[in-house]
C-alpha positions as CSV (number, residue, x, y, z in Angstrom):
1,V,49.7,-15.8,-6.7
2,G,46.6,-15.2,-5.0
3,V,43.2,-14.5,-6.9
4,A,40.7,-12.4,-4.6
5,V,37.3,-14.1,-3.9
6,S,34.1,-12.5,-2.5
7,I,32.6,-14.1,0.3
8,P,29.8,-13.3,2.5
9,G,31.3,-10.8,5.0
10,G,34.4,-9.8,3.1
11,L,37.1,-11.0,0.9
12,I,39.4,-14.2,0.7
13,T,42.5,-14.6,-1.6
14,P,43.0,-18.5,-2.6
15,I,46.7,-19.0,-3.9
16,I,47.5,-20.9,-6.5
17,R,50.8,-22.3,-6.2
18,R,53.8,-22.3,-8.4
19,A,51.4,-21.1,-10.9
20,D,54.4,-20.3,-13.9
21,E,54.9,-24.3,-13.5
22,K,51.0,-25.1,-14.7
23,T,49.1,-24.7,-18.0
24,L,46.2,-22.3,-18.4
25,S,43.8,-25.1,-18.1
26,V,45.4,-26.5,-14.2
27,I,45.4,-23.1,-13.0
28,S,41.6,-22.3,-14.3
29,N,40.3,-25.4,-12.7
30,E,42.8,-25.0,-9.5
31,M,40.9,-21.6,-9.2
32,K,37.5,-23.2,-10.0
33,D,37.8,-25.8,-7.0
34,L,39.6,-22.9,-4.6
35,A,37.0,-20.5,-5.2
36,S,34.0,-22.5,-4.6
37,R,35.8,-24.4,-1.7
38,A,36.7,-20.6,-0.2
39,R,32.8,-19.6,-0.4
40,S,31.4,-22.8,1.5
41,R,34.4,-21.5,4.2
42,K,36.1,-25.1,3.5
43,L,40.1,-24.0,2.7
44,K,42.6,-24.5,4.7
45,P,45.1,-21.9,6.2
46,E,47.6,-22.8,3.9
47,E,45.7,-22.4,0.8
48,Y,45.2,-18.9,1.6
49,Q,48.3,-17.8,3.3
50,G,51.5,-16.8,2.0
51,G,51.3,-15.8,-1.5
52,T,53.3,-13.1,-3.2
53,T,50.8,-11.7,-5.9
54,A,47.0,-11.2,-6.3
55,V,44.7,-10.8,-9.0
56,S,41.7,-8.7,-8.3
57,N,39.1,-9.3,-11.3
58,L,36.0,-6.7,-11.0
59,G,35.1,-6.5,-15.0
60,M,32.5,-9.1,-14.4
61,F,30.7,-6.5,-12.9
62,G,30.7,-3.8,-15.3
63,I,33.7,-2.1,-13.8
64,K,35.9,-0.3,-16.2
65,D,39.3,0.5,-14.1
66,F,39.7,0.4,-10.6
67,A,43.0,0.6,-8.3
68,A,43.0,-2.2,-5.9
69,V,45.3,-2.4,-2.2
70,I,47.4,-4.5,-2.0
71,N,47.2,-7.4,1.0
72,P,50.0,-8.0,3.2
73,P,52.1,-9.8,2.6
74,H,51.5,-10.1,-1.2
75,A,54.1,-7.3,-2.7
76,T,51.7,-6.8,-5.9
77,I,48.0,-6.7,-6.9
78,L,46.8,-6.5,-10.8
79,A,42.9,-4.8,-11.2
80,V,41.3,-6.3,-14.0
81,G,38.7,-4.2,-15.3
82,A,35.7,-5.0,-18.3
83,G,36.7,-5.1,-21.9
84,E,34.6,-3.2,-23.6
85,E,34.3,-2.8,-27.2
86,R,36.1,0.5,-28.7
87,A,36.7,1.7,-32.4
88,V,41.1,1.7,-32.6
89,V,43.1,2.5,-35.3
90,K,45.2,-0.6,-36.8
91,N,47.5,-0.3,-39.8
92,G,45.8,3.1,-41.0
93,E,42.1,1.5,-40.7
94,I,39.0,2.0,-38.1
95,K,38.2,-1.6,-36.5
96,I,36.4,-2.5,-33.3
97,A,38.5,-4.0,-30.6
98,T,38.1,-5.7,-27.4
99,I,39.9,-2.8,-25.0
100,M,40.4,-3.6,-21.0
101,S,42.5,-1.8,-18.4
102,V,44.5,-3.5,-16.0
103,T,46.3,-1.1,-13.1
104,L,49.4,-2.7,-11.1
105,S,49.8,-1.7,-7.3
106,T,53.1,-2.7,-5.7
107,D,54.9,-2.3,-2.5
108,H,58.0,-0.4,-3.8
109,R,59.8,-2.0,-1.2
110,A,59.9,-5.6,-3.1
111,V,59.0,-4.2,-6.3
112,D,60.0,-1.0,-8.0
113,G,58.3,0.9,-10.9
114,A,60.7,-0.2,-13.8
115,L,59.6,-4.3,-12.9
116,G,56.2,-3.6,-12.3
117,A,56.6,-1.5,-15.9
118,E,57.7,-4.6,-17.1
119,L,55.4,-7.1,-15.7
120,L,52.8,-4.8,-17.6
121,V,54.4,-4.9,-20.9
122,A,54.6,-8.8,-20.3
123,F,50.7,-9.4,-19.1
124,K,49.9,-6.9,-22.6
125,R,52.4,-9.1,-25.1
126,M,50.2,-12.0,-23.7
127,I,46.5,-11.0,-23.5
128,E,47.0,-9.6,-26.7
129,N,48.4,-12.8,-28.3
130,P,46.6,-15.7,-26.1
131,M,47.6,-19.0,-28.6
132,G,51.5,-17.7,-27.7
133,M,50.4,-19.1,-23.9
134,L,49.1,-22.1,-25.0
135,V,53.0,-23.6,-26.3
């Protein structure tokens, strides 16, 4: 999984390899290290080449939603927007909830729309129940 990192003069996507086999804390620590080394231009080519998917987060800039462009050789990219408090109806009552938008761009030669939708459903389930990711 590549994570888009802004660097002077452009963007680079360091790769978290075998992310599905790592805990969230390991992924977080690895990403912080990769992002720091990306900004100081100290990444090795194997640390930013060969990813299959990427995540781009503009939420920290207050961007609510956007469409990210797939960078080859990636097959998908998930665009993550800012969380925003909104009124929602839950069990017949109006509650305040943090809502965020994500947009998945896919190269349909590799990932068709139905499979992309399944990914978004799984992502939604995990983000709405983050404790489930810890076990």
